[in-house]
C-alpha positions in Angstrom: 100.5 118.6 113.8 103.3 120.3 111.8 102.6 122.4 108.8 106.0 121.5 107.3 107.6 118.4 105.8 111.3 117.5 106.4 113.6 116.1 103.7 117.0 114.8 104.6 120.0 113.2 102.8 123.6 112.4 103.8 126.4 111.1 101.7 129.9 110.3 102.8 133.0 109.3 100.8 136.7 108.9 101.5 139.3 110.6 99.4 143.1 110.2 99.3 144.0 113.9 99.4 145.4 116.7 101.5 142.6 118.3 103.6 144.0 121.7 102.6 143.2 121.0 98.9 139.6 120.2 99.8 139.2 123.2 102.0 140.6 125.4 99.1 137.8 124.1 96.9 135.2 124.8 99.5 136.2 128.3 100.3 136.4 129.2 96.5 132.6 129.7 96.4 132.8 131.2 92.8 134.4 127.9 91.7 131.7 125.6 93.1 130.1 125.0 89.7 133.4 123.3 88.8 132.5 120.4 91.1 128.7 120.8 91.5 127.1 120.4 88.1 123.7 121.4 89.7 124.9 125.0 89.9 124.8 127.5 87.0 126.8 130.1 88.9 127.8 131.5 92.3 128.8 135.0 93.2 130.8 135.7 96.3 133.0 138.6 97.1 133.3 138.5 100.9 135.2 136.5 103.4 134.3 132.9 104.0 133.1 133.2 107.6 129.9 132.7 109.6 127.3 135.3 108.6 128.7 136.0 105.1 126.2 135.7 102.2 126.5 134.9 98.6 124.3 134.4 95.5 123.9 130.9 94.1 122.0 130.1 90.9 120.9 126.5 90.5 120.9 125.2 87.0 117.6 126.2 85.4 116.6 128.2 88.5 116.6 131.7 89.9 119.4 133.2 92.0 119.1 132.5 95.7 120.8 134.1 98.7 122.8 131.7 100.8 124.2 132.5 104.2 127.1 130.7 105.9 125.8 129.5 109.3 129.0 128.0 110.6 132.7 127.8 109.5 135.4 125.9 111.2 138.5 126.4 109.1 139.9 123.2 107.6 137.0 121.1 109.1 133.4 122.1 108.2 131.0 124.7 107.0 127.2 124.9 106.9 124.9 127.2 105.0 121.2 128.1 104.9 118.8 129.4 102.2 115.5 130.8 103.2 112.9 130.4 100.5 109.2 131.5 100.2 108.2 127.8 100.7 110.8 126.7 103.3 114.4 126.5 104.3 117.3 124.5 103.0 120.4 123.8 105.1 123.6 122.2 103.9 126.5 120.9 106.1 129.9 120.0 104.7 132.4 118.2 106.9 135.7 116.5 106.6 137.8 114.5 109.1 141.0 112.5 108.8 140.5 108.7 108.7 143.5 106.3 108.4 145.6 108.8 106.4 142.8 109.8 104.1 139.9 112.3 104.4 136.3 111.4 105.0 133.9 113.9 103.3 130.3 114.2 104.4 127.6 116.4 102.8 124.2 116.6 104.4 121.2 118.5 103.1 118.0 119.2 105.0 115.0 120.9 103.6 112.0 122.0 105.8 109.2 122.7 103.3 105.7 124.1 103.9 103.2 121.3 103.5 101.3 123.1 100.7 104.5 123.0 98.5 105.9 119.7 99.7 104.5 117.5 96.9 105.9 119.8 94.2 109.2 120.0 96.1 109.4 116.2 96.5 108.8 115.6 92.8 110.5 118.5 91.0 113.3 119.9 93.2 114.4 117.3 95.8 115.4 114.5 93.4 117.9 116.9 91.8 119.3 118.1 95.1 119.6 114.7 96.6 121.0 113.0 93.5 123.6 115.7 93.0 125.4 115.2 96.3 127.1 111.9 95.5 128.1 113.3 92.1 129.5 116.5 93.7 131.6 114.5 96.2 132.9 112.3 93.4 133.8 115.4 91.4 135.7 116.7 94.4 137.5 113.4 94.7 138.4 113.6 91.0 139.9 117.1 91.4 141.9 116.6 94.6 143.2 113.0 93.9 144.6 114.0 90.5 
């Protein structure tokens, strides 16, 4: 029997934009609060590549260290945050579809059972519900 609980959410949307414009938003880590209202701030001074880390402060939360786990320029990136009560992984992908761009954002949280009830009621709803909004905000920026 596992001593963790897994949470997972995926959202996909299609935008009429140049993939380069989307990629530019993604690699501008310090600008993420512009399209992700769940973020108070981000601090990144390195190169956007696998293994690089940055500080992310969720709205109303404490700063967290996030590490880029994969980066394929112009296509995808993933990141991971290791917390005292579990691990959160995000994956952001784009691919061309019929002259447009399909954007997908996935989040997976693997949380210690002892904290899973708190996480499920206090943290997860904000993370999960923020993803469609963030993708809609990206659409609003790149389609205008």
